[in-house]
Structure formats: C-alpha cells, structure tokens
C-alpha positions in Angstrom: -14.3 -7.4 -31.7 -13.3 -6.8 -28.0 -10.0 -6.1 -26.3 -8.3 -7.8 -23.4 -5.7 -5.5 -21.8 -3.5 -7.2 -19.2 -2.5 -5.0 -16.3 -2.1 -7.5 -13.5 1.7 -8.2 -13.4 3.8 -7.4 -10.4 6.7 -5.7 -12.2 9.6 -7.3 -10.4 12.1 -6.2 -13.0 11.2 -2.5 -12.3 11.7 -2.7 -8.5 11.9 -0.7 -6.4 9.7 1.6 -8.4 6.9 -1.0 -8.6 6.9 -1.6 -4.8 4.6 1.4 -4.6 3.3 1.7 -8.2 1.8 -0.4 -10.9 4.4 -1.1 -13.7 1.8 -0.2 -16.3 1.5 3.3 -14.9 5.1 4.2 -15.0 5.1 7.2 -17.4 6.8 7.5 -20.8 7.0 11.1 -21.9 4.8 11.9 -18.9 2.0 9.5 -19.9 1.5 6.1 -18.4 2.6 3.2 -20.6 -0.9 1.6 -20.2 -2.5 4.7 -21.8 -0.6 4.2 -25.0 -2.2 0.7 -25.2 -5.7 2.0 -24.6 -5.2 4.7 -27.2 -4.0 2.1 -29.8 -7.0 -0.1 -29.0 -9.4 2.8 -29.4 -7.8 3.9 -32.7 -8.3 0.4 -34.1 -12.1 0.9 -33.5 -12.3 -1.5 -30.6 -14.5 0.0 -27.8 -15.2 -2.8 -25.4 -12.1 -3.4 -23.3 -11.6 -5.8 -20.4 -8.7 -4.9 -18.2 -7.3 -7.8 -16.2 -6.0 -6.4 -12.8 -4.2 -7.9 -9.8 -2.7 -6.4 -6.6 -2.6 -2.9 -8.1 -6.2 -2.9 -9.2 -7.2 0.2 -7.2 -4.4 2.2 -8.8 -5.3 1.0 -12.3 -9.0 1.8 -11.7 -8.2 5.3 -10.4 -6.0 6.1 -13.4 -8.3 4.6 -16.2 -11.8 5.0 -14.7 -14.6 3.8 -16.9 -12.5 4.3 -20.0 -14.6 7.2 -21.4 -11.5 9.5 -21.5 -10.1 7.1 -24.1 -13.3 6.5 -26.0 -13.8 3.0 -24.7 -16.0 1.2 -22.2 -13.9 -0.6 -19.6 -14.8 -3.8 -17.6 -12.4 -4.8 -14.8 -11.5 -8.5 -14.5 -9.8 -9.4 -11.2 -7.0 -12.0 -11.4 -6.2 -13.5 -8.0 -2.6 -14.2 -9.0 -0.4 -13.7 -12.2 -0.9 -17.3 -13.4 -0.1 -16.7 -17.1 -1.5 -15.1 -20.2 -3.7 -18.0 -21.0 -5.1 -17.9 -17.5 -6.1 -14.3 -18.2 -8.0 -15.5 -21.2 -9.6 -18.2 -19.1 -10.9 -15.9 -16.4 -12.2 -13.4 -19.0 -14.5 -15.9 -20.7 -17.7 -14.3 -19.6 -16.6 -10.9 -20.8 -15.3 -12.1 -24.1 -18.3 -14.4 -25.0 -18.1 -15.6 -28.6 -16.4 -12.4 -29.9 -13.1 -12.2 -31.6 -10.6 -10.2 -29.5 -7.2 -8.6 -29.4 -5.1 -9.3 -26.3 -2.7 -6.5 -25.5 0.0 -6.6 -22.7 -0.3 -3.4 -20.7 3.4 -2.8 -20.3 4.2 -3.2 -24.0 4.7 -0.4 -26.5 4.2 -0.7 -30.3 5.0 2.2 -32.5 2.4 2.8 -35.2 -0.5 1.2 -33.3 -2.4 -2.0 -34.1 -5.1 -0.7 -36.5 -3.7 -2.4 -39.7 -3.4 -5.7 -37.8 -6.9 -5.5 -36.4 -8.3 -4.6 -39.8 -6.6 -7.6 -41.5 -7.8 -10.0 -38.8 -11.4 -8.8 -39.1 -11.2 -9.3 -42.9 -9.6 -12.7 -42.9 -10.4 -14.2 -39.5 -7.8 -16.9 -38.9 -8.1 -18.7 -35.5 -5.1 -16.8 -34.2 -2.8 -14.0 -35.4 0.6 -13.4 -33.6 3.1 -10.6 -34.0 6.8 -11.5 -34.2 10.0 -9.5 -34.2 13.7 -10.4 -34.2 15.4 -9.9 -30.8 19.0 -10.4 -29.7 18.0 -12.3 -26.6 15.2 -14.8 -27.5 15.6 -16.8 -24.3 13.7 -14.0 -22.5 10.6 -14.3 -24.6 8.1 -16.6 -26.2 9.8 -17.8 -29.4 8.2 -18.9 -32.7 9.5 -21.4 -35.2 8.5 -21.0 -38.9 8.7 -23.5 -41.7 10.1 -22.7 -45.2 6.8 -21.3 -46.3 6.7 -18.9 -43.3 4.0 -20.8 -41.4 4.1 -21.1 -37.7 5.0 -24.7 -36.7 6.1 -24.4 -33.1 6.2 -22.1 -30.1 8.3 -22.2 -27.0 8.1 -20.0 -23.8 11.5 -18.7 -22.7 13.5 -21.6 -24.3 17.0 -22.4 -23.1 17.9 -23.2 -26.7 15.8 -21.0 -29.0 15.0 -22.4 -32.5 14.8 -18.9 -33.9 15.3 -15.2 -33.1 11.6 -14.4 -33.6 10.0 -13.3 -30.3 6.3 -12.9 -29.8 5.3 -9.3 -29.4 2.8 -8.6 -26.7 -0.2 -8.3 -29.0 -2.3 -11.3 -30.0 -5.6 -11.7 -31.9 -7.9 -14.6 -31.4 -11.2 -16.1 -32.5 -13.3 -17.9 -29.9 -11.4 -21.1 -30.8 -8.8 -20.1 -28.2 -11.2 -20.8 -25.4 -11.0 -24.5 -26.1 -7.2 -24.3 -26.2 -6.8 -22.5 -22.8 -9.0 -25.1 -21.2 -7.1 -28.0 -22.7 -3.5 -27.0 -21.6 -1.7 -27.7 -18.3 0.4 -25.3 -16.3 4.1 -25.1 -17.4 7.1 -25.7 -15.2 6.7 -22.1 -14.1 3.2 -22.9 -12.7 1.5 -20.7 -15.3 -0.9 -21.3 -18.2 1.2 -20.2 -21.1 -0.4 -18.5 -24.1 2.4 -20.1 -26.3 1.1 -23.5 -25.2 -2.5 -22.5 -26.1 -1.4 -21.3 -29.6 0.6 -24.5 -30.0 -2.5 -26.5 -29.2 -4.4 -24.6 -31.9 -1.6 -25.5 -34.4 -1.6 -29.2 -33.4 -5.4 -29.2 -33.7 -5.1 -28.0 -37.3 -6.4 -24.5 -36.7 -5.2 -21.6 -38.7 -2.5 -19.6 -36.9 -0.9 -16.8 -38.8 2.1 -14.6 -38.0 3.2 -11.1 -39.0 6.9 -10.2 -38.5 7.2 -6.5 -37.8 10.3 -4.5 -38.4 9.0 -1.4 -36.6 9.6 -0.4 -33.0 8.4 -2.6 -30.2 9.5 -2.8 -26.5 8.5 -4.7 -23.4 9.0 -1.9 -20.8 9.5 -4.4 -18.0 13.0 -3.1 -17.0 14.6 0.3 -16.6 16.8 0.1 -19.7 13.9 -0.6 -22.0 11.7 2.0 -20.2 14.4 4.7 -21.0 14.6 3.5 -24.6 10.8 3.7 -25.1 10.9 7.2 -23.5 13.6 8.2 -26.1 11.5 6.8 -28.9 8.4 8.7 -27.9 10.3 11.9 -27.4 11.7 11.6 -30.9 8.3 12.5 -32.2 7.6 15.3 -29.7 6.4 18.7 -31.0 7.8 21.9 -29.6 5.3 23.6 -27.3 5.9 26.2 -24.6 2.9 26.7 -22.3 4.8 27.4 -19.1 7.0 30.3 -18.1 10.5 30.7 -19.4 12.6 33.7 -18.3 15.1 35.7 -20.6 18.0 34.0 -18.9 17.0 30.6 -20.1 17.7 28.9 -23.4 15.2 26.4 -24.9 16.6 24.5 -27.9 14.8 22.1 -30.2 11.7 20.0 -29.5 10.9 20.8 -26.0 7.4 20.8 -24.3 7.0 22.9 -21.2 3.6 22.3 -19.8 1.3 25.0 -18.4 2.3 26.0 -14.8 6.0 25.0 -15.2 8.7 27.6 -14.6 12.1 27.7 -16.1 14.7 30.3 -14.9 18.4 30.6 -15.7 18.5 27.2 -17.3 19.2 25.4 -20.6 16.9 22.7 -22.0 18.0 20.8 -25.0 15.3 18.7 -26.6 13.6 16.4 -27.1 12.5 16.8 -23.5 9.3 17.4 -21.6 8.8 19.4 -18.4 5.6 18.7 -16.5 3.0 21.1 -15.1 4.0 22.8 -11.8 7.7 21.8 -12.1 10.4 24.4 -11.4 13.7 24.3 -13.2 16.3 26.7 -11.9 20.0 27.2 -12.8 20.0 23.7 -14.4 20.7 21.8 -17.6 18.1 19.4 -18.9 19.4 17.3 -21.7 17.9 15.3 -24.6 15.5 12.4 -24.0 14.5 13.5 -20.5 11.0 13.5 -19.1 10.3 15.4 -15.9 6.8 14.9 -14.5 4.7 17.5 -12.7 5.5 19.2 -9.4 9.2 18.5 -9.5 12.2 20.7 -8.6 15.4 20.7 -10.6 17.9 23.2 -9.0 21.6 23.7 -9.8 21.7 20.3 -11.4 22.2 18.5 -14.7 20.1 15.6 -16.0 19.9 13.8 -19.3 18.4 10.6 -20.8 16.3 10.1 -17.7 12.7 9.9 -16.4 11.8 11.7 -13.2 8.4 10.9 -11.6 6.0 13.4 -9.9 7.0 15.3 -6.9 10.7 14.6 -7.0 13.6 17.0 -6.6 17.3 17.2 -7.7 19.2 19.9 -5.9 22.9 20.7 -6.4 23.6 17.4 -8.3 26.4 17.7 -10.8 25.2 15.1 -13.3 22.5 12.5 -13.5 21.9 10.4 -16.6 20.3 7.1 -17.7 18.2 7.1 -14.5 14.7 6.4 -13.5 13.7 8.5 -10.4 10.6 7.5 -8.6 7.9 9.7 -7.0 8.7 12.1 -4.2 12.4 11.3 -4.3 15.1 13.8 -3.1 18.5 13.7 -4.7 21.2 15.9 -3.1 25.0 15.9 -3.1 26.8 13.9 -0.5 29.2 15.7 1.9 32.7 15.9 0.5 34.6 15.1 3.7 35.0 12.4 4.8 34.6 10.7 1.4 31.8 8.3 2.0 28.4 7.3 0.6 25.3 7.3 2.7 22.5 5.1 1.2 19.0 4.2 2.1 17.9 1.6 -0.5 14.8 -0.4 -0.9 14.7 -4.1 -1.7 16.1 -5.2 -5.1 17.7 -1.8 -5.7 20.7 -1.5 -8.0 23.3 1.2 -7.4 26.4 2.3 -9.3 28.9 4.4 -7.4 31.9 6.2 -8.9 35.0 5.8 -6.8 
C-alpha cells in the first residue's frame, strides 16, 4: 500500500498567515500539522508516500525533505492548480500504479492515527473505504447518505440541503478501481474534480464502498478556530518536561514543556503549554493551551489559549487570548492618549477591537 498526502491547497481560510506560509506547516503544539499526518502514515506501516504540492512546494520540500526523518520515502507530485481531490488522484497515477493507497489531507488531524483503518482495509480490500463523523455544519463538507443497513448510497459535496449530518473525514482508502472513476467524472460547478463524485461513480457501478463512522477526535484545521481547538487537543496529552532554564522567581504548574535553550524568569506558566527553544519569557503569564514557538519574546504580558509562531514578540500587552500570531510579529500596547487604534493589516485580516 502507498499513501497520497495532499499539501497543495492555498489556505484561504487561514489568511493572512497563509499569505507567507503553507497552511499544512502551521504548527500545532510547535509541530507542523503536516507532520502529524506523515507520522500517522508511517505508524500504519506505509512507507511510500506521494506528496501533492502546489504554490508552496518549495516550503513543503524544505520541511519534509526526502521523508527519512519520518521513516518514509517521499515522492513529490506537482499540481499546477488546486483542481480537486479527484484531480490529485488523477495526476498521481504514475506514482500509485496498481497499488492500494490511503489518501490523507495534509491539513487534517485525526486523534489515534489510521493504523486500525489501514489494517482493516488490507485484510478486506473493498474498492473504497471512507471515514465519516457527525458535524454540526454539514454544508461545509462532503456529506454521506446511508441506507437502513448502514451502506453508503449517496455522496454530496458541500450540499445546500444535506441529507445527513455525516461528513467525510479527510482520510480515504482506495483500490486501483478509483482510477477508472476519476477519469470518468466531470468537473463540478466549482470547476473541480470532486472525490465525492468519484466515490459515487464507484457506488453506481456496483463497486464495494464501505464506511466507518468515527466518534473520536477529528478536525480540518483550515481556519483559526479549528486550529486553536486542535492545539488544545494535542496539548491535553502533553507530558511535563523542563529542559530550558527557569529561575526561582517563576512558577511552573502542571503539564508544561519548556524546550532546551528557553529561558523563563519572574513568570507564571500554567499548563498544558509549550515554550519553544530560544524563547524568553519574562515577567509574564502563559496560560493553558498555549503554544509558543522558538525564538520568541514574551515580556510583561499575558497570553492564553493561543498559538505564537517563530520569532514573534509580545511586550507590555495586558491580555491576549484565542489568537494565532504569525512569524516575526511584534505586539505592543497602543498609546493611551489620544484614544485611538493604529493598524497595519494584510488582506483578508479579521480584527476585534474593544471600545
């Protein structure tokens, strides 16, 4: 079995962060989301991985390399434009050959990995296996309709009137039968080759399509709210480890990881939280579910339930929460008089200001 890992999307819902960075490389608990997918694939015993890349190919290549750090062998597959999941299968035909494969969306996060799913597919070999989970907003996803016996009878991509609450999780398993399906379908109204249409083609052709409904944790990390929630989930399982320097005037409570080279002085850190290598925390409070990357500066500030990317600083900021701070960002207090806000915002930014 091979793996097809999709890392070619543009990440419009995570702008402005993704104006300068691949969405799959935004870190969760100081590790890029894409790496969790690679680790899950390797743990399932799949070692040949094709990574579909787009405009951010250079960044993905620099981060992943040849895959040896993850115990896999990586082949990069360029995609000229994000033309749909089925299009990714279409262009990966030479790499996939006649092997079964697992397709994993690089910005998705599945707690518990995919080993059991892959093992079951290997043993039973249906033509396709999909993962489903109940969601409160099915119009934002591909949606599956099951009959009374639990068999998949219909699939829709982002339907206006969903026939169920069961969304497709971003992990799919296929036999080589899917190659005929992706060649047979036409682009949707979005101009994309939809994987839901390809799976529907398999159903209509009498092929065996199975589904597994999961109750465990899954998130599409395509927006800030979900990214922060995934960060919270990962930090829940963090083990306490203090490799950096903490002075006597600081208090470290609970599951906190302070990486080697980090310095904490006169501060209080309440876990679960992680402080990256080379980061300095001085006279500050770092609250639960916060990930601070390497080479940051947190001075005379408070931050909680947030993600701070590499090289950023917060100085003299009273309180920051539920925030995603990009790379090399400076956050400082505004002048008190006159009472005004001074903003420099990138395209598609969202700002909330207290009056």
